[in-house]
PyMOL Python script that loads the backbone (N, CA, C, O; Angstrom):
from pymol import cmd

cmd.read_pdbstr("""\
ATOM      1  N   MET A   1     299.620 162.731 202.910  1.00  0.00           N
ATOM      2  CA  MET A   1     300.426 161.603 202.490  1.00  0.00           C
ATOM      3  C   MET A   1     301.691 162.111 201.787  1.00  0.00           C
ATOM      4  O   MET A   1     301.632 163.022 200.962  1.00  0.00           O
ATOM      5  N   ARG A   2     302.796 161.526 202.117  1.00  0.00           N
ATOM      6  CA  ARG A   2     304.078 161.913 201.508  1.00  0.00           C
ATOM      7  C   ARG A   2     304.339 161.078 200.253  1.00  0.00           C
ATOM      8  O   ARG A   2     303.993 159.899 200.178  1.00  0.00           O
ATOM      9  N   ARG A   3     304.962 161.732 199.275  1.00  0.00           N
ATOM     10  CA  ARG A   3     305.371 161.055 198.049  1.00  0.00           C
ATOM     11  C   ARG A   3     306.820 161.432 197.770  1.00  0.00           C
ATOM     12  O   ARG A   3     307.308 162.462 198.235  1.00  0.00           O
ATOM     13  N   CYS A   4     307.487 160.595 197.015  1.00  0.00           N
ATOM     14  CA  CYS A   4     308.891 160.811 196.662  1.00  0.00           C
ATOM     15  C   CYS A   4     308.970 161.405 195.258  1.00  0.00           C
ATOM     16  O   CYS A   4     308.227 161.015 194.357  1.00  0.00           O
ATOM     17  N   TYR A   5     309.880 162.347 195.095  1.00  0.00           N
ATOM     18  CA  TYR A   5     310.055 163.015 193.808  1.00  0.00           C
ATOM     19  C   TYR A   5     311.536 163.127 193.478  1.00  0.00           C
ATOM     20  O   TYR A   5     312.375 163.307 194.361  1.00  0.00           O
ATOM     21  N   LEU A   6     311.837 163.019 192.207  1.00  0.00           N
ATOM     22  CA  LEU A   6     313.157 163.340 191.697  1.00  0.00           C
ATOM     23  C   LEU A   6     312.990 164.648 190.927  1.00  0.00           C
ATOM     24  O   LEU A   6     312.197 164.724 189.989  1.00  0.00           O
ATOM     25  N   VAL A   7     313.730 165.668 191.323  1.00  0.00           N
ATOM     26  CA  VAL A   7     313.613 166.986 190.705  1.00  0.00           C
ATOM     27  C   VAL A   7     314.921 167.285 189.978  1.00  0.00           C
ATOM     28  O   VAL A   7     315.995 167.279 190.580  1.00  0.00           O
ATOM     29  N   CYS A   8     314.816 167.545 188.677  1.00  0.00           N
ATOM     30  CA  CYS A   8     315.983 167.825 187.831  1.00  0.00           C
ATOM     31  C   CYS A   8     315.775 169.192 187.183  1.00  0.00           C
ATOM     32  O   CYS A   8     314.663 169.533 186.780  1.00  0.00           O
ATOM     33  N   TYR A   9     316.842 169.962 187.087  1.00  0.00           N
ATOM     34  CA  TYR A   9     316.665 171.294 186.520  1.00  0.00           C
ATOM     35  C   TYR A   9     317.804 171.667 185.587  1.00  0.00           C
ATOM     36  O   TYR A   9     318.937 171.205 185.723  1.00  0.00           O
ATOM     37  N   ASP A  10     317.456 172.524 184.632  1.00  0.00           N
ATOM     38  CA  ASP A  10     318.401 173.092 183.670  1.00  0.00           C
ATOM     39  C   ASP A  10     318.127 174.593 183.640  1.00  0.00           C
ATOM     40  O   ASP A  10     317.165 175.049 183.021  1.00  0.00           O
ATOM     41  N   ILE A  11     318.976 175.347 184.311  1.00  0.00           N
ATOM     42  CA  ILE A  11     318.785 176.790 184.462  1.00  0.00           C
ATOM     43  C   ILE A  11     319.897 177.508 183.696  1.00  0.00           C
ATOM     44  O   ILE A  11     321.075 177.213 183.897  1.00  0.00           O
ATOM     45  N   ARG A  12     319.539 178.434 182.836  1.00  0.00           N
ATOM     46  CA  ARG A  12     320.484 179.068 181.919  1.00  0.00           C
ATOM     47  C   ARG A  12     321.342 180.167 182.541  1.00  0.00           C
ATOM     48  O   ARG A  12     322.445 180.425 182.060  1.00  0.00           O
ATOM     49  N   ASN A  13     320.866 180.810 183.582  1.00  0.00           N
ATOM     50  CA  ASN A  13     321.557 181.959 184.166  1.00  0.00           C
ATOM     51  C   ASN A  13     322.181 181.559 185.503  1.00  0.00           C
ATOM     52  O   ASN A  13     321.492 180.976 186.340  1.00  0.00           O
ATOM     53  N   PRO A  14     323.473 181.856 185.733  1.00  0.00           N
ATOM     54  CA  PRO A  14     324.141 181.443 186.975  1.00  0.00           C
ATOM     55  C   PRO A  14     323.462 181.950 188.253  1.00  0.00           C
ATOM     56  O   PRO A  14     323.399 181.226 189.246  1.00  0.00           O
ATOM     57  N   LYS A  15     322.960 183.177 188.235  1.00  0.00           N
ATOM     58  CA  LYS A  15     322.288 183.718 189.424  1.00  0.00           C
ATOM     59  C   LYS A  15     321.003 182.944 189.717  1.00  0.00           C
ATOM     60  O   LYS A  15     320.746 182.586 190.867  1.00  0.00           O
ATOM     61  N   ARG A  16     320.202 182.685 188.695  1.00  0.00           N
ATOM     62  CA  ARG A  16     318.971 181.899 188.883  1.00  0.00           C
ATOM     63  C   ARG A  16     319.314 180.472 189.280  1.00  0.00           C
ATOM     64  O   ARG A  16     318.621 179.870 190.100  1.00  0.00           O
ATOM     65  N   LEU A  17     320.377 179.929 188.707  1.00  0.00           N
ATOM     66  CA  LEU A  17     320.819 178.571 189.038  1.00  0.00           C
ATOM     67  C   LEU A  17     321.104 178.447 190.532  1.00  0.00           C
ATOM     68  O   LEU A  17     320.664 177.491 191.171  1.00  0.00           O
ATOM     69  N   ARG A  18     321.830 179.398 191.085  1.00  0.00           N
ATOM     70  CA  ARG A  18     322.132 179.377 192.527  1.00  0.00           C
ATOM     71  C   ARG A  18     320.859 179.491 193.360  1.00  0.00           C
ATOM     72  O   ARG A  18     320.722 178.816 194.380  1.00  0.00           O
ATOM     73  N   ARG A  19     319.929 180.339 192.932  1.00  0.00           N
ATOM     74  CA  ARG A  19     318.676 180.505 193.687  1.00  0.00           C
ATOM     75  C   ARG A  19     317.839 179.231 193.652  1.00  0.00           C
ATOM     76  O   ARG A  19     317.281 178.827 194.672  1.00  0.00           O
ATOM     77  N   VAL A  20     317.748 178.600 192.488  1.00  0.00           N
ATOM     78  CA  VAL A  20     316.982 177.352 192.377  1.00  0.00           C
ATOM     79  C   VAL A  20     317.628 176.267 193.230  1.00  0.00           C
ATOM     80  O   VAL A  20     316.935 175.532 193.934  1.00  0.00           O
ATOM     81  N   HIS A  21     318.946 176.164 193.168  1.00  0.00           N
ATOM     82  CA  HIS A  21     319.656 175.159 193.971  1.00  0.00           C
ATOM     83  C   HIS A  21     319.401 175.393 195.465  1.00  0.00           C
ATOM     84  O   HIS A  21     319.126 174.448 196.204  1.00  0.00           O
ATOM     85  N   LYS A  22     319.493 176.633 195.900  1.00  0.00           N
ATOM     86  CA  LYS A  22     319.249 176.970 197.313  1.00  0.00           C
ATOM     87  C   LYS A  22     317.805 176.649 197.710  1.00  0.00           C
ATOM     88  O   LYS A  22     317.563 176.134 198.801  1.00  0.00           O
ATOM     89  N   THR A  23     316.863 176.947 196.843  1.00  0.00           N
ATOM     90  CA  THR A  23     315.454 176.639 197.113  1.00  0.00           C
ATOM     91  C   THR A  23     315.260 175.144 197.294  1.00  0.00           C
ATOM     92  O   THR A  23     314.596 174.711 198.236  1.00  0.00           O
ATOM     93  N   LEU A  24     315.835 174.355 196.400  1.00  0.00           N
ATOM     94  CA  LEU A  24     315.662 172.902 196.476  1.00  0.00           C
ATOM     95  C   LEU A  24     316.330 172.302 197.708  1.00  0.00           C
ATOM     96  O   LEU A  24     315.855 171.294 198.231  1.00  0.00           O
ATOM     97  N   LYS A  25     317.417 172.900 198.179  1.00  0.00           N
ATOM     98  CA  LYS A  25     318.064 172.408 199.402  1.00  0.00           C
ATOM     99  C   LYS A  25     317.102 172.462 200.586  1.00  0.00           C
ATOM    100  O   LYS A  25     317.254 171.698 201.539  1.00  0.00           O
ATOM    101  N   GLY A  26     316.121 173.350 200.536  1.00  0.00           N
ATOM    102  CA  GLY A  26     315.125 173.441 201.592  1.00  0.00           C
ATOM    103  C   GLY A  26     314.048 172.375 201.515  1.00  0.00           C
ATOM    104  O   GLY A  26     313.259 172.220 202.447  1.00  0.00           O
ATOM    105  N   TYR A  27     314.007 171.635 200.411  1.00  0.00           N
ATOM    106  CA  TYR A  27     312.964 170.632 200.214  1.00  0.00           C
ATOM    107  C   TYR A  27     313.486 169.198 200.163  1.00  0.00           C
ATOM    108  O   TYR A  27     312.725 168.257 200.388  1.00  0.00           O
ATOM    109  N   GLY A  28     314.758 169.021 199.873  1.00  0.00           N
ATOM    110  CA  GLY A  28     315.255 167.660 199.708  1.00  0.00           C
ATOM    111  C   GLY A  28     316.760 167.603 199.744  1.00  0.00           C
ATOM    112  O   GLY A  28     317.427 168.539 200.186  1.00  0.00           O
ATOM    113  N   GLU A  29     317.292 166.478 199.266  1.00  0.00           N
ATOM    114  CA  GLU A  29     318.737 166.262 199.290  1.00  0.00           C
ATOM    115  C   GLU A  29     319.272 166.180 197.866  1.00  0.00           C
ATOM    116  O   GLU A  29     318.659 165.570 196.989  1.00  0.00           O
ATOM    117  N   ALA A  30     320.417 166.798 197.654  1.00  0.00           N
ATOM    118  CA  ALA A  30     321.051 166.770 196.341  1.00  0.00           C
ATOM    119  C   ALA A  30     321.657 165.393 196.110  1.00  0.00           C
ATOM    120  O   ALA A  30     322.401 164.887 196.950  1.00  0.00           O
ATOM    121  N   VAL A  31     321.337 164.788 194.967  1.00  0.00           N
ATOM    122  CA  VAL A  31     321.979 163.528 194.587  1.00  0.00           C
ATOM    123  C   VAL A  31     322.992 163.779 193.475  1.00  0.00           C
ATOM    124  O   VAL A  31     323.904 162.979 193.266  1.00  0.00           O
ATOM    125  N   GLN A  32     322.833 164.879 192.772  1.00  0.00           N
ATOM    126  CA  GLN A  32     323.814 165.439 191.848  1.00  0.00           C
ATOM    127  C   GLN A  32     323.602 166.945 191.894  1.00  0.00           C
ATOM    128  O   GLN A  32     322.651 167.406 192.526  1.00  0.00           O
ATOM    129  N   PHE A  33     324.458 167.724 191.242  1.00  0.00           N
ATOM    130  CA  PHE A  33     324.321 169.172 191.378  1.00  0.00           C
ATOM    131  C   PHE A  33     322.946 169.661 190.937  1.00  0.00           C
ATOM    132  O   PHE A  33     322.364 170.518 191.602  1.00  0.00           O
ATOM    133  N   SER A  34     322.422 169.151 189.857  1.00  0.00           N
ATOM    134  CA  SER A  34     321.129 169.632 189.363  1.00  0.00           C
ATOM    135  C   SER A  34     320.016 168.600 189.525  1.00  0.00           C
ATOM    136  O   SER A  34     319.017 168.645 188.808  1.00  0.00           O
ATOM    137  N   VAL A  35     320.186 167.673 190.464  1.00  0.00           N
ATOM    138  CA  VAL A  35     319.181 166.634 190.714  1.00  0.00           C
ATOM    139  C   VAL A  35     318.976 166.495 192.219  1.00  0.00           C
ATOM    140  O   VAL A  35     319.933 166.335 192.977  1.00  0.00           O
ATOM    141  N   PHE A  36     317.711 166.559 192.639  1.00  0.00           N
ATOM    142  CA  PHE A  36     317.368 166.433 194.054  1.00  0.00           C
ATOM    143  C   PHE A  36     316.365 165.312 194.260  1.00  0.00           C
ATOM    144  O   PHE A  36     315.507 165.066 193.412  1.00  0.00           O
ATOM    145  N   PHE A  37     316.483 164.630 195.406  1.00  0.00           N
ATOM    146  CA  PHE A  37     315.504 163.642 195.851  1.00  0.00           C
ATOM    147  C   PHE A  37     314.726 164.289 196.983  1.00  0.00           C
ATOM    148  O   PHE A  37     315.312 164.725 197.974  1.00  0.00           O
ATOM    149  N   CYS A  38     313.399 164.354 196.838  1.00  0.00           N
ATOM    150  CA  CYS A  38     312.554 165.021 197.831  1.00  0.00           C
ATOM    151  C   CYS A  38     311.426 164.095 198.263  1.00  0.00           C
ATOM    152  O   CYS A  38     310.847 163.387 197.440  1.00  0.00           O
ATOM    153  N   VAL A  39     311.119 164.102 199.543  1.00  0.00           N
ATOM    154  CA  VAL A  39     309.957 163.400 200.086  1.00  0.00           C
ATOM    155  C   VAL A  39     309.037 164.490 200.614  1.00  0.00           C
ATOM    156  O   VAL A  39     309.361 165.168 201.589  1.00  0.00           O
ATOM    157  N   LEU A  40     307.881 164.656 199.963  1.00  0.00           N
ATOM    158  CA  LEU A  40     307.040 165.820 200.225  1.00  0.00           C
ATOM    159  C   LEU A  40     305.582 165.456 200.459  1.00  0.00           C
ATOM    160  O   LEU A  40     305.051 164.525 199.853  1.00  0.00           O
ATOM    161  N   LYS A  41     304.944 166.211 201.352  1.00  0.00           N
ATOM    162  CA  LYS A  41     303.490 166.175 201.475  1.00  0.00           C
ATOM    163  C   LYS A  41     302.925 166.882 200.245  1.00  0.00           C
ATOM    164  O   LYS A  41     303.636 167.624 199.568  1.00  0.00           O
ATOM    165  N   ASP A  42     301.649 166.649 199.962  1.00  0.00           N
ATOM    166  CA  ASP A  42     301.026 167.267 198.790  1.00  0.00           C
ATOM    167  C   ASP A  42     301.166 168.788 198.807  1.00  0.00           C
ATOM    168  O   ASP A  42     301.479 169.394 197.782  1.00  0.00           O
ATOM    169  N   ILE A  43     300.936 169.406 199.961  1.00  0.00           N
ATOM    170  CA  ILE A  43     301.014 170.867 200.051  1.00  0.00           C
ATOM    171  C   ILE A  43     302.444 171.357 199.810  1.00  0.00           C
ATOM    172  O   ILE A  43     302.648 172.413 199.212  1.00  0.00           O
ATOM    173  N   ASP A  44     303.431 170.588 200.276  1.00  0.00           N
ATOM    174  CA  ASP A  44     304.828 170.972 200.048  1.00  0.00           C
ATOM    175  C   ASP A  44     305.202 170.837 198.579  1.00  0.00           C
ATOM    176  O   ASP A  44     306.015 171.611 198.075  1.00  0.00           O
ATOM    177  N   ARG A  45     304.625 169.875 197.896  1.00  0.00           N
ATOM    178  CA  ARG A  45     304.859 169.717 196.448  1.00  0.00           C
ATOM    179  C   ARG A  45     304.356 170.952 195.705  1.00  0.00           C
ATOM    180  O   ARG A  45     305.016 171.451 194.794  1.00  0.00           O
ATOM    181  N   VAL A  46     303.181 171.439 196.101  1.00  0.00           N
ATOM    182  CA  VAL A  46     302.609 172.642 195.487  1.00  0.00           C
ATOM    183  C   VAL A  46     303.486 173.857 195.798  1.00  0.00           C
ATOM    184  O   VAL A  46     303.746 174.680 194.920  1.00  0.00           O
ATOM    185  N   ARG A  47     303.938 173.966 197.044  1.00  0.00           N
ATOM    186  CA  ARG A  47     304.812 175.085 197.435  1.00  0.00           C
ATOM    187  C   ARG A  47     306.132 175.047 196.673  1.00  0.00           C
ATOM    188  O   ARG A  47     306.635 176.082 196.234  1.00  0.00           O
ATOM    189  N   LEU A  48     306.690 173.845 196.521  1.00  0.00           N
ATOM    190  CA  LEU A  48     307.941 173.706 195.777  1.00  0.00           C
ATOM    191  C   LEU A  48     307.772 174.227 194.357  1.00  0.00           C
ATOM    192  O   LEU A  48     308.591 175.010 193.875  1.00  0.00           O
ATOM    193  N   GLN A  49     306.714 173.795 193.692  1.00  0.00           N
ATOM    194  CA  GLN A  49     306.494 174.241 192.319  1.00  0.00           C
ATOM    195  C   GLN A  49     306.340 175.761 192.258  1.00  0.00           C
ATOM    196  O   GLN A  49     306.906 176.410 191.378  1.00  0.00           O
ATOM    197  N   SER A  50     305.588 176.315 193.175  1.00  0.00           N
ATOM    198  CA  SER A  50     305.401 177.766 193.209  1.00  0.00           C
ATOM    199  C   SER A  50     306.728 178.488 193.446  1.00  0.00           C
ATOM    200  O   SER A  50     307.035 179.469 192.769  1.00  0.00           O
ATOM    201  N   ASP A  51     307.511 177.998 194.407  1.00  0.00           N
ATOM    202  CA  ASP A  51     308.815 178.610 194.696  1.00  0.00           C
ATOM    203  C   ASP A  51     309.739 178.554 193.483  1.00  0.00           C
ATOM    204  O   ASP A  51     310.435 179.524 193.181  1.00  0.00           O
ATOM    205  N   LEU A  52     309.745 177.414 192.789  1.00  0.00           N
ATOM    206  CA  LEU A  52     310.606 177.277 191.614  1.00  0.00           C
ATOM    207  C   LEU A  52     310.168 178.215 190.493  1.00  0.00           C
ATOM    208  O   LEU A  52     310.998 178.844 189.838  1.00  0.00           O
ATOM    209  N   GLU A  53     308.860 178.301 190.280  1.00  0.00           N
ATOM    210  CA  GLU A  53     308.356 179.178 189.222  1.00  0.00           C
ATOM    211  C   GLU A  53     308.751 180.632 189.471  1.00  0.00           C
ATOM    212  O   GLU A  53     308.997 181.376 188.523  1.00  0.00           O
ATOM    213  N   LYS A  54     308.814 181.042 190.740  1.00  0.00           N
ATOM    214  CA  LYS A  54     309.217 182.409 191.080  1.00  0.00           C
ATOM    215  C   LYS A  54     310.705 182.644 190.799  1.00  0.00           C
ATOM    216  O   LYS A  54     311.103 183.768 190.494  1.00  0.00           O
ATOM    217  N   GLN A  55     311.525 181.602 190.897  1.00  0.00           N
ATOM    218  CA  GLN A  55     312.976 181.726 190.716  1.00  0.00           C
ATOM    219  C   GLN A  55     313.403 181.617 189.253  1.00  0.00           C
ATOM    220  O   GLN A  55     314.465 182.112 188.877  1.00  0.00           O
ATOM    221  N   MET A  56     312.585 180.977 188.437  1.00  0.00           N
ATOM    222  CA  MET A  56     312.971 180.638 187.071  1.00  0.00           C
ATOM    223  C   MET A  56     312.514 181.678 186.055  1.00  0.00           C
ATOM    224  O   MET A  56     311.585 182.446 186.306  1.00  0.00           O
ATOM    225  N   ASN A  57     313.177 181.689 184.912  1.00  0.00           N
ATOM    226  CA  ASN A  57     312.673 182.358 183.722  1.00  0.00           C
ATOM    227  C   ASN A  57     311.986 181.252 182.929  1.00  0.00           C
ATOM    228  O   ASN A  57     312.654 180.397 182.349  1.00  0.00           O
ATOM    229  N   LEU A  58     310.667 181.264 182.901  1.00  0.00           N
ATOM    230  CA  LEU A  58     309.912 180.155 182.318  1.00  0.00           C
ATOM    231  C   LEU A  58     310.085 180.037 180.808  1.00  0.00           C
ATOM    232  O   LEU A  58     309.694 179.028 180.222  1.00  0.00           O
ATOM    233  N   ASN A  59     310.664 181.050 180.171  1.00  0.00           N
ATOM    234  CA  ASN A  59     310.939 180.984 178.735  1.00  0.00           C
ATOM    235  C   ASN A  59     312.311 180.395 178.427  1.00  0.00           C
ATOM    236  O   ASN A  59     312.560 179.969 177.299  1.00  0.00           O
ATOM    237  N   GLU A  60     313.207 180.367 179.420  1.00  0.00           N
ATOM    238  CA  GLU A  60     314.576 179.890 179.200  1.00  0.00           C
ATOM    239  C   GLU A  60     314.933 178.646 180.002  1.00  0.00           C
ATOM    240  O   GLU A  60     315.734 177.830 179.546  1.00  0.00           O
ATOM    241  N   ASP A  61     314.358 178.487 181.180  1.00  0.00           N
ATOM    242  CA  ASP A  61     314.754 177.432 182.114  1.00  0.00           C
ATOM    243  C   ASP A  61     313.751 176.285 182.102  1.00  0.00           C
ATOM    244  O   ASP A  61     312.623 176.424 181.628  1.00  0.00           O
ATOM    245  N   GLN A  62     314.193 175.142 182.639  1.00  0.00           N
ATOM    246  CA  GLN A  62     313.307 173.976 182.708  1.00  0.00           C
ATOM    247  C   GLN A  62     313.581 173.194 183.981  1.00  0.00           C
ATOM    248  O   GLN A  62     314.732 173.004 184.374  1.00  0.00           O
ATOM    249  N   THR A  63     312.508 172.742 184.618  1.00  0.00           N
ATOM    250  CA  THR A  63     312.603 171.854 185.769  1.00  0.00           C
ATOM    251  C   THR A  63     311.658 170.687 185.536  1.00  0.00           C
ATOM    252  O   THR A  63     310.516 170.873 185.117  1.00  0.00           O
ATOM    253  N   LEU A  64     312.144 169.482 185.810  1.00  0.00           N
ATOM    254  CA  LEU A  64     311.322 168.276 185.724  1.00  0.00           C
ATOM    255  C   LEU A  64     311.093 167.758 187.132  1.00  0.00           C
ATOM    256  O   LEU A  64     312.038 167.639 187.912  1.00  0.00           O
ATOM    257  N   ILE A  65     309.838 167.448 187.468  1.00  0.00           N
ATOM    258  CA  ILE A  65     309.497 166.869 188.765  1.00  0.00           C
ATOM    259  C   ILE A  65     308.891 165.504 188.481  1.00  0.00           C
ATOM    260  O   ILE A  65     307.774 165.399 187.974  1.00  0.00           O
ATOM    261  N   LEU A  66     309.644 164.455 188.815  1.00  0.00           N
ATOM    262  CA  LEU A  66     309.213 163.088 188.538  1.00  0.00           C
ATOM    263  C   LEU A  66     308.660 162.460 189.809  1.00  0.00           C
ATOM    264  O   LEU A  66     309.357 162.397 190.821  1.00  0.00           O
ATOM    265  N   ASP A  67     307.426 162.000 189.770  1.00  0.00           N
ATOM    266  CA  ASP A  67     306.775 161.365 190.916  1.00  0.00           C
ATOM    267  C   ASP A  67     307.213 159.903 190.976  1.00  0.00           C
ATOM    268  O   ASP A  67     306.927 159.126 190.065  1.00  0.00           O
ATOM    269  N   LEU A  68     307.917 159.532 192.063  1.00  0.00           N
ATOM    270  CA  LEU A  68     308.420 158.169 192.234  1.00  0.00           C
ATOM    271  C   LEU A  68     307.525 157.321 193.130  1.00  0.00           C
ATOM    272  O   LEU A  68     307.840 156.163 193.403  1.00  0.00           O
ATOM    273  N   GLY A  69     306.418 157.886 193.585  1.00  0.00           N
ATOM    274  CA  GLY A  69     305.477 157.124 194.394  1.00  0.00           C
ATOM    275  C   GLY A  69     305.608 157.381 195.884  1.00  0.00           C
ATOM    276  O   GLY A  69     306.447 158.172 196.315  1.00  0.00           O
ATOM    277  N   PRO A  70     304.770 156.703 196.675  1.00  0.00           N
ATOM    278  CA  PRO A  70     304.698 156.986 198.107  1.00  0.00           C
ATOM    279  C   PRO A  70     305.727 156.264 198.972  1.00  0.00           C
ATOM    280  O   PRO A  70     305.940 156.659 200.118  1.00  0.00           O
ATOM    281  N   ASN A  71     306.361 155.233 198.463  1.00  0.00           N
ATOM    282  CA  ASN A  71     307.256 154.425 199.291  1.00  0.00           C
ATOM    283  C   ASN A  71     308.700 154.878 199.092  1.00  0.00           C
ATOM    284  O   ASN A  71     309.275 154.688 198.020  1.00  0.00           O
ATOM    285  N   GLU A  72     309.282 155.477 200.131  1.00  0.00           N
ATOM    286  CA  GLU A  72     310.641 156.029 200.001  1.00  0.00           C
ATOM    287  C   GLU A  72     311.671 154.943 199.715  1.00  0.00           C
ATOM    288  O   GLU A  72     312.564 155.142 198.891  1.00  0.00           O
ATOM    289  N   GLU A  73     311.561 153.808 200.378  1.00  0.00           N
ATOM    290  CA  GLU A  73     312.532 152.732 200.155  1.00  0.00           C
ATOM    291  C   GLU A  73     312.476 152.241 198.712  1.00  0.00           C
ATOM    292  O   GLU A  73     313.514 152.057 198.076  1.00  0.00           O
ATOM    293  N   GLU A  74     311.265 152.029 198.193  1.00  0.00           N
ATOM    294  CA  GLU A  74     311.125 151.584 196.804  1.00  0.00           C
ATOM    295  C   GLU A  74     311.615 152.660 195.832  1.00  0.00           C
ATOM    296  O   GLU A  74     312.226 152.346 194.810  1.00  0.00           O
ATOM    297  N   ALA A  75     311.346 153.921 196.149  1.00  0.00           N
ATOM    298  CA  ALA A  75     311.791 155.012 195.276  1.00  0.00           C
ATOM    299  C   ALA A  75     313.314 155.054 195.210  1.00  0.00           C
ATOM    300  O   ALA A  75     313.886 155.220 194.132  1.00  0.00           O
ATOM    301  N   ARG A  76     313.969 154.905 196.356  1.00  0.00           N
ATOM    302  CA  ARG A  76     315.442 154.908 196.371  1.00  0.00           C
ATOM    303  C   ARG A  76     315.991 153.693 195.623  1.00  0.00           C
ATOM    304  O   ARG A  76     317.021 153.785 194.955  1.00  0.00           O
ATOM    305  N   GLN A  77     315.308 152.563 195.733  1.00  0.00           N
ATOM    306  CA  GLN A  77     315.766 151.359 195.036  1.00  0.00           C
ATOM    307  C   GLN A  77     315.559 151.472 193.529  1.00  0.00           C
ATOM    308  O   GLN A  77     316.204 150.760 192.759  1.00  0.00           O
ATOM    309  N   ALA A  78     314.672 152.356 193.108  1.00  0.00           N
ATOM    310  CA  ALA A  78     314.427 152.541 191.677  1.00  0.00           C
ATOM    311  C   ALA A  78     315.566 153.306 191.001  1.00  0.00           C
ATOM    312  O   ALA A  78     315.659 153.321 189.774  1.00  0.00           O
ATOM    313  N   LEU A  79     316.431 153.939 191.796  1.00  0.00           N
ATOM    314  CA  LEU A  79     317.565 154.685 191.253  1.00  0.00           C
ATOM    315  C   LEU A  79     318.717 153.736 190.944  1.00  0.00           C
ATOM    316  O   LEU A  79     319.077 152.907 191.780  1.00  0.00           O
ATOM    317  N   THR A  80     319.283 153.847 189.782  1.00  0.00           N
ATOM    318  CA  THR A  80     320.486 153.108 189.428  1.00  0.00           C
ATOM    319  C   THR A  80     321.657 154.077 189.491  1.00  0.00           C
ATOM    320  O   THR A  80     321.658 155.104 188.812  1.00  0.00           O
ATOM    321  N   VAL A  81     322.638 153.754 190.294  1.00  0.00           N
ATOM    322  CA  VAL A  81     323.810 154.617 190.456  1.00  0.00           C
ATOM    323  C   VAL A  81     325.011 153.921 189.833  1.00  0.00           C
ATOM    324  O   VAL A  81     325.336 152.788 190.188  1.00  0.00           O
ATOM    325  N   ILE A  82     325.660 154.599 188.912  1.00  0.00           N
ATOM    326  CA  ILE A  82     326.876 154.084 188.290  1.00  0.00           C
ATOM    327  C   ILE A  82     327.995 155.045 188.676  1.00  0.00           C
ATOM    328  O   ILE A  82     327.916 156.238 188.383  1.00  0.00           O
ATOM    329  N   GLY A  83     329.021 154.544 189.320  1.00  0.00           N
ATOM    330  CA  GLY A  83     330.117 155.411 189.752  1.00  0.00           C
ATOM    331  C   GLY A  83     329.984 155.776 191.210  1.00  0.00           C
ATOM    332  O   GLY A  83     329.602 154.947 192.036  1.00  0.00           O
ATOM    333  N   LYS A  84     330.300 157.020 191.528  1.00  0.00           N
ATOM    334  CA  LYS A  84     330.311 157.496 192.916  1.00  0.00           C
ATOM    335  C   LYS A  84     328.959 157.246 193.587  1.00  0.00           C
ATOM    336  O   LYS A  84     327.909 157.603 193.052  1.00  0.00           O
ATOM    337  N   ALA A  85     329.005 156.628 194.767  1.00  0.00           N
ATOM    338  CA  ALA A  85     327.783 156.270 195.486  1.00  0.00           C
ATOM    339  C   ALA A  85     327.071 157.501 196.024  1.00  0.00           C
ATOM    340  O   ALA A  85     327.688 158.539 196.265  1.00  0.00           O
ATOM    341  N   LEU A  86     325.758 157.368 196.209  1.00  0.00           N
ATOM    342  CA  LEU A  86     324.998 158.407 196.896  1.00  0.00           C
ATOM    343  C   LEU A  86     325.449 158.450 198.347  1.00  0.00           C
ATOM    344  O   LEU A  86     326.005 157.466 198.836  1.00  0.00           O
ATOM    345  N   PRO A  87     325.231 159.553 199.052  1.00  0.00           N
ATOM    346  CA  PRO A  87     325.742 159.691 200.420  1.00  0.00           C
ATOM    347  C   PRO A  87     325.382 158.563 201.381  1.00  0.00           C
ATOM    348  O   PRO A  87     326.192 158.225 202.244  1.00  0.00           O
ATOM    349  N   ASP A  88     324.206 157.975 201.264  1.00  0.00           N
ATOM    350  CA  ASP A  88     323.807 156.934 202.208  1.00  0.00           C
ATOM    351  C   ASP A  88     324.036 155.519 201.680  1.00  0.00           C
ATOM    352  O   ASP A  88     323.489 154.562 202.228  1.00  0.00           O
ATOM    353  N   GLN A  89     324.832 155.375 200.630  1.00  0.00           N
ATOM    354  CA  GLN A  89     325.160 154.067 200.091  1.00  0.00           C
ATOM    355  C   GLN A  89     326.629 153.761 200.345  1.00  0.00           C
ATOM    356  O   GLN A  89     327.425 154.662 200.608  1.00  0.00           O
ATOM    357  N   ASN A  90     326.980 152.489 200.264  1.00  0.00           N
ATOM    358  CA  ASN A  90     328.379 152.083 200.366  1.00  0.00           C
ATOM    359  C   ASN A  90     329.077 152.357 199.041  1.00  0.00           C
ATOM    360  O   ASN A  90     328.453 152.216 197.989  1.00  0.00           O
ATOM    361  N   PRO A  91     330.354 152.745 199.055  1.00  0.00           N
ATOM    362  CA  PRO A  91     331.070 152.986 197.804  1.00  0.00           C
ATOM    363  C   PRO A  91     331.040 151.750 196.903  1.00  0.00           C
ATOM    364  O   PRO A  91     331.212 150.621 197.362  1.00  0.00           O
ATOM    365  N   GLY A  92     330.821 151.990 195.636  1.00  0.00           N
ATOM    366  CA  GLY A  92     330.809 150.901 194.675  1.00  0.00           C
ATOM    367  C   GLY A  92     329.479 150.184 194.563  1.00  0.00           C
ATOM    368  O   GLY A  92     329.334 149.291 193.728  1.00  0.00           O
ATOM    369  N   THR A  93     328.505 150.551 195.382  1.00  0.00           N
ATOM    370  CA  THR A  93     327.204 149.905 195.341  1.00  0.00           C
ATOM    371  C   THR A  93     326.425 150.396 194.136  1.00  0.00           C
ATOM    372  O   THR A  93     326.383 151.595 193.858  1.00  0.00           O
ATOM    373  N   ILE A  94     325.813 149.472 193.430  1.00  0.00           N
ATOM    374  CA  ILE A  94     324.911 149.818 192.343  1.00  0.00           C
ATOM    375  C   ILE A  94     323.555 149.235 192.699  1.00  0.00           C
ATOM    376  O   ILE A  94     323.434 148.031 192.924  1.00  0.00           O
ATOM    377  N   VAL A  95     322.531 150.088 192.752  1.00  0.00           N
ATOM    378  CA  VAL A  95     321.185 149.644 193.078  1.00  0.00           C
ATOM    379  C   VAL A  95     320.433 149.475 191.777  1.00  0.00           C
ATOM    380  O   VAL A  95     320.311 150.427 191.006  1.00  0.00           O
ATOM    381  N   VAL A  96     319.921 148.269 191.516  1.00  0.00           N
ATOM    382  CA  VAL A  96     319.194 147.983 190.292  1.00  0.00           C
ATOM    383  C   VAL A  96     317.863 147.351 190.663  1.00  0.00           C
ATOM    384  O   VAL A  96     317.807 146.457 191.508  1.00  0.00           O
ATOM    385  N   VAL A  97     316.795 147.814 190.033  1.00  0.00           N
ATOM    386  CA  VAL A  97     315.468 147.248 190.296  1.00  0.00           C
ATOM    387  C   VAL A  97     315.108 146.331 189.157  1.00  0.00           C
ATOM    388  O   VAL A  97     314.030 145.737 189.159  1.00  0.00           O
TER     389      VAL A  97
END
""", "prot")
cmd.dss("prot")
cmd.show_as("cartoon", "prot")
cmd.util.cbc("prot")
cmd.orient("prot")
């Protein structure tokens, strides 16, 4: 079963930051530079966490993985966008739940 996740990260070192960003590009779509929207099977969620842990310094860096539930449409509607629209939205659109 697939679930939707919002992944946010704060990486202190530029080299690790680039590696984490590149890793996340393989799992989802960037909605901001340090925020990704991912739709993942359970096994892919586990792989993502493992891949991130290998890239990070766990004493300095932080990643948050927020579970938005199984319904992609509802998960996207749960996002409120103020300002520049997400790639698949019309400019000026604000989605509010």
